[in-house]
C-alpha positions as CSV (number, residue, x, y, z in Angstrom):
1,X,-28.0,-12.3,-22.7
2,X,-30.5,-13.7,-20.3
3,X,-30.8,-17.3,-19.5
4,X,-34.6,-18.4,-19.3
5,X,-35.2,-21.6,-16.4
6,X,-36.0,-23.5,-18.8
7,X,-33.0,-22.5,-21.0
8,X,-30.4,-23.8,-18.2
9,X,-32.2,-26.4,-18.0
10,X,-32.3,-27.4,-21.9
11,X,-29.5,-27.0,-21.7
12,X,-28.2,-29.8,-18.7
13,X,-30.1,-32.2,-20.4
14,X,-28.0,-31.7,-23.7
15,X,-24.8,-31.7,-22.4
16,X,-26.4,-35.3,-20.8
17,X,-27.4,-36.5,-23.6
18,X,-24.3,-35.4,-25.7
19,X,-21.9,-37.7,-22.3
20,X,-24.6,-40.7,-22.2
21,X,-23.9,-41.1,-26.2
22,X,-20.4,-40.3,-26.5
23,X,-19.4,-42.8,-23.3
24,X,-16.6,-41.0,-21.8
25,X,-15.6,-38.0,-23.9
26,X,-17.7,-34.6,-23.4
27,X,-19.1,-33.0,-26.2
28,X,-20.5,-29.2,-25.3
29,X,-24.4,-28.8,-26.4
30,X,-24.4,-27.1,-29.6
31,X,-26.3,-24.3,-27.5
32,X,-22.7,-24.0,-25.0
33,X,-20.9,-23.4,-27.6
34,X,-23.0,-20.3,-28.8
35,X,-22.8,-19.0,-25.6
36,X,-19.5,-19.3,-25.0
37,X,-19.5,-17.4,-28.8
38,X,-21.4,-14.8,-27.4
39,X,-19.3,-13.9,-24.0
40,X,-16.1,-14.5,-25.7
41,X,-17.6,-11.2,-28.5
42,X,-18.8,-9.2,-26.1
43,X,-15.4,-9.0,-24.7
44,X,-13.4,-7.6,-27.8
45,X,-16.0,-5.5,-28.1
46,X,-15.5,-3.7,-24.5
47,X,-11.8,-4.4,-25.0
48,X,-11.9,-2.7,-28.3
49,X,-14.5,0.1,-27.2
50,X,-11.8,0.4,-23.7
51,X,-8.2,1.1,-25.7
52,X,-10.2,2.9,-27.9
53,X,-11.6,4.9,-25.2
54,X,-8.1,5.4,-23.9
55,X,-6.5,6.7,-27.1
56,X,-9.3,10.0,-27.5
57,X,-8.5,10.5,-24.3
58,X,-4.1,10.7,-24.9
59,X,-4.8,12.2,-27.5
60,X,-7.2,15.0,-26.3
61,X,-4.9,15.8,-23.2
62,X,-1.4,16.0,-25.4
63,X,-3.0,18.2,-27.2
64,X,-4.2,20.0,-24.2
65,X,-0.6,20.8,-23.0
66,X,1.1,21.1,-26.3
67,X,-1.1,23.1,-27.3
68,X,-0.8,25.5,-24.0
69,X,0.7,29.0,-24.6
70,X,3.2,28.3,-21.8
71,X,4.6,24.1,-23.7
72,X,8.1,25.5,-25.7
73,X,9.6,27.0,-21.7
74,X,8.1,24.0,-19.7
75,X,9.2,21.1,-22.3
76,X,12.8,22.9,-21.4
77,X,12.6,23.1,-17.9
78,X,10.9,20.0,-16.5
79,X,11.8,17.8,-19.4
80,X,15.4,18.0,-21.0
81,X,16.4,15.0,-21.6
82,X,20.5,16.3,-21.3
83,X,19.6,16.9,-17.5
84,X,17.1,14.0,-16.7
85,X,20.4,11.6,-18.7
86,X,23.0,13.8,-15.9
87,X,20.3,12.9,-12.3
88,X,19.1,9.3,-13.6
89,X,22.2,7.2,-12.3
90,X,22.5,10.1,-9.1
91,X,18.5,9.6,-8.8
92,X,19.1,5.3,-8.2
93,X,21.8,6.4,-5.9
94,X,19.9,7.9,-3.6
95,X,16.8,6.0,-4.0
96,X,19.0,2.8,-2.2
97,X,18.9,5.0,0.3
98,X,14.9,4.8,0.7
99,X,14.7,1.4,0.2
100,X,16.9,0.8,3.4
101,X,15.1,3.5,4.9
102,X,11.5,1.9,4.0
103,X,12.7,-2.3,5.7
104,X,14.7,-0.2,8.9
105,X,11.5,2.0,9.0
106,X,9.0,-0.5,8.1
107,X,9.6,-3.5,10.7
108,X,10.6,-1.4,13.4
109,X,6.7,0.5,12.3
110,X,4.9,-2.7,12.9
111,X,7.0,-4.0,16.1
112,X,5.8,-0.2,17.9
113,X,2.9,0.1,16.2
114,X,1.9,-4.0,17.6
115,X,2.7,-3.2,21.0
116,X,1.2,0.2,21.4
117,X,-2.1,-1.9,20.0
118,X,-1.8,-4.5,22.5
119,X,-1.1,-1.9,25.1
120,X,-4.0,0.0,24.3
121,X,-6.5,-3.0,24.2
122,X,-5.6,-3.7,27.5
123,X,-8.3,-5.0,30.6
124,X,-8.5,-4.4,34.3
125,X,-7.7,-1.1,35.9
126,X,-3.7,-1.5,36.1
127,X,-3.7,-1.3,33.0
128,X,-5.2,1.8,33.0
129,X,-2.0,4.6,32.9
130,X,-0.6,2.4,29.9
131,X,-3.6,2.6,27.8
132,X,-3.8,5.9,28.5
133,X,-0.3,6.8,27.7
134,X,-0.9,4.8,24.6
135,X,-4.1,6.5,23.5
136,X,-2.1,9.7,24.1
137,X,1.3,8.4,22.0
138,X,-1.8,7.9,18.8
139,X,-3.3,11.3,19.4
140,X,-0.7,13.2,19.0
141,X,1.5,12.0,16.4
142,X,-1.5,11.0,14.4
143,X,-2.5,14.9,14.8
144,X,1.2,15.9,14.1
145,X,1.8,17.3,11.2
146,X,5.1,14.2,9.7
147,X,6.8,17.4,7.9
148,X,6.4,19.3,11.4
149,X,8.0,15.8,13.5
150,X,10.6,15.3,11.4
151,X,12.3,19.2,11.7
152,X,12.2,18.4,15.0
153,X,13.5,15.9,15.4
154,X,16.0,16.2,12.5
155,X,16.9,19.9,14.1
156,X,16.4,20.3,17.1
157,X,18.1,16.7,18.6
158,X,21.4,18.1,17.6
159,X,20.9,21.5,19.0
160,X,20.5,19.8,22.2
161,X,24.5,18.2,22.4
162,X,22.9,15.4,24.0
163,X,26.2,12.9,24.8
164,X,26.0,9.3,23.5
165,X,23.0,10.7,21.3
166,X,23.3,10.3,17.7
167,X,23.3,13.1,14.3
168,X,23.5,11.6,11.2
169,X,20.1,12.8,9.7
170,X,19.6,9.0,8.7
171,X,18.5,7.5,11.6
172,X,16.4,11.1,13.1
173,X,14.9,10.9,10.5
174,X,14.3,7.5,10.3
175,X,13.2,7.9,13.8
176,X,11.1,9.8,13.0
177,X,9.8,8.6,10.5
178,X,9.3,5.1,13.0
179,X,6.8,7.9,15.4
180,X,4.5,9.2,13.2
181,X,3.2,5.5,11.2
182,X,3.9,3.6,14.8
183,X,1.0,6.2,15.8
184,X,-1.0,5.1,12.6
185,X,0.1,1.6,12.2
186,X,-1.1,0.7,16.1
187,X,-4.8,2.0,15.1
188,X,-5.1,0.0,12.1
189,X,-3.7,-2.8,14.5
190,X,-6.3,-2.1,17.3
191,X,-9.3,-2.3,15.0
192,X,-8.8,-5.8,13.9
193,X,-8.1,-6.3,17.7
194,X,-11.2,-5.3,18.0
195,X,-12.8,-7.0,15.5
196,X,-11.9,-10.7,16.7
197,X,-15.6,-11.5,18.1
198,X,-14.8,-11.9,22.1
199,X,-15.9,-15.3,22.0
200,X,-12.8,-16.3,20.4
201,X,-11.3,-15.5,23.7
202,X,-13.7,-16.8,25.7
203,X,-13.4,-20.4,24.5
204,X,-9.8,-20.5,24.1
205,X,-9.5,-19.6,28.3
206,X,-11.9,-22.3,27.6
207,X,-9.1,-24.7,26.8
208,X,-7.4,-23.5,29.3
209,X,-5.3,-20.6,27.8
210,X,-4.5,-17.8,29.9
211,X,-5.5,-14.0,28.6
212,X,-1.6,-14.4,27.3
213,X,-2.1,-17.2,24.9
214,X,-5.3,-16.5,24.1
215,X,-3.9,-13.5,23.3
216,X,-0.5,-14.3,21.2
217,X,-2.5,-17.8,19.9
218,X,-6.7,-17.2,18.9
219,X,-6.4,-13.3,18.5
220,X,-3.5,-11.5,17.3
221,X,-3.3,-14.2,14.5
222,X,-7.2,-13.0,12.9
223,X,-6.2,-9.8,13.4
224,X,-3.6,-9.4,11.5
225,X,-5.0,-11.1,9.0
226,X,-7.3,-9.8,9.0
227,X,-5.1,-5.9,8.3
228,X,-3.2,-6.9,6.3
229,X,-4.5,-4.7,3.0
230,X,-4.2,-1.4,4.9
231,X,-1.2,-2.6,6.3
232,X,-0.1,-2.8,2.7
233,X,-1.2,0.5,2.7
234,X,1.1,2.4,4.3
235,X,3.9,0.5,4.3
236,X,2.9,2.0,0.0
237,X,2.8,5.4,2.4
238,X,6.0,5.0,3.5
239,X,7.9,4.4,1.4
240,X,6.7,7.2,-0.8
241,X,7.6,9.3,2.4
242,X,11.1,8.0,2.8
243,X,12.1,10.9,0.4
244,X,11.2,13.6,4.1
245,X,14.8,12.7,5.0
246,X,16.2,14.9,2.8
247,X,15.5,18.7,4.7
248,X,18.0,17.3,6.9
249,X,20.7,16.7,4.2
250,X,20.9,12.9,3.9
251,X,21.7,12.1,0.6
252,X,18.7,10.2,-0.5
253,X,17.0,10.5,-4.3
254,X,15.3,13.8,-3.5
255,X,17.7,15.1,-2.0
256,X,20.7,14.3,-5.1
257,X,17.4,15.7,-7.4
258,X,17.8,18.9,-5.6
259,X,21.2,19.1,-5.9
260,X,21.1,19.5,-9.6
261,X,18.2,21.6,-9.7
262,X,20.4,23.7,-7.9
263,X,22.8,23.7,-9.6
264,X,21.6,24.2,-13.0
265,X,17.7,26.0,-12.2
266,X,17.1,22.9,-14.3
267,X,13.7,21.2,-12.8
268,X,13.7,18.0,-14.4
269,X,15.4,15.9,-11.9
270,X,13.0,16.4,-10.3
271,X,10.9,14.7,-12.9
272,X,13.1,11.8,-13.2
273,X,12.7,11.7,-8.8
274,X,9.4,11.8,-8.6
275,X,9.1,8.8,-12.0
276,X,11.2,6.7,-10.0
277,X,9.6,6.7,-6.7
278,X,6.3,5.5,-9.0
279,X,7.9,3.2,-10.8
280,X,8.8,1.6,-7.1
281,X,5.0,2.4,-6.0
282,X,3.0,0.9,-8.3
283,X,4.1,-3.1,-7.6
284,X,3.7,-2.7,-4.2
285,X,0.5,-0.5,-4.9
286,X,-1.3,-3.5,-7.6
287,X,0.1,-6.0,-5.2
288,X,-1.4,-4.8,-1.7
289,X,-4.8,-4.5,-4.9
290,X,-4.5,-8.3,-5.1
291,X,-3.9,-9.3,-1.8
292,X,-7.3,-7.4,-0.8
293,X,-9.2,-8.6,-3.8
294,X,-7.3,-12.4,-2.6
295,X,-9.1,-11.8,1.4
296,X,-12.7,-11.0,-0.7
297,X,-12.3,-13.7,-2.7
298,X,-12.0,-15.9,0.2
299,X,-14.6,-14.3,2.4
300,X,-16.8,-14.3,-0.2
301,X,-16.9,-18.3,-0.2
302,X,-17.0,-18.8,3.5
303,X,-13.8,-19.2,3.9
304,X,-11.1,-18.0,6.7
305,X,-11.1,-14.0,7.0
């Protein structure tokens, strides 16, 4: 529905006439009421079409899957209610380890990633070796597959038999996760730091702040605020990858499901573990989307980034 300039002006005139004639009581014009009724009708129609399209798609997919020749065997092997009931409490018990790894490793990743990012953005020739080491760290661990890093740390460190070094697969697995994700988060922080205009640092210096104070009070707050969405995305990825610590024998949700699968030769516990991770990830993903949309809205309105 297209509204011309004349119609908009006429609508405003109608609204003003209604307000002046009714004193303090606002009475919308008939044109405005018609427009609102039309919008509600379009919204209801769009909702109905979307619901019908979703239902048709779901029915088609269901018929394709159920009509497959191997569906009875697949249902018995991957969707057994008996093994799902057996696996669910054990998977939930193992999930507590994944949650603890998420919080501990997430905090360590943020701290280490920030330190590496700051090291890469230090100015002056005296900091050149530090910048090179930070760049080498990020290049190496971003290029090294996480699964290989986990195997090297979880299986290689105990083989060294070093005195005073832990052999706990949970701690070693968490260390490997921290090493890998710190490299990714460092690049996110570095991108945020470099996105702050140099005039911000120059203005802080002109006010008497030192380089360290300008970085701490002016540059870093803006950089972190701008990079919240990608940081939350990395946190979602870390939450899923905590299940990889099971390769060292740690009893997390994935390992708990693997034990039942090895005993029963039924893969339903893997489906249960996967659904539990999905249920844990979806709220974090939706929160990330909300934060991203909120920050985009503030930028569109000219607010602070």
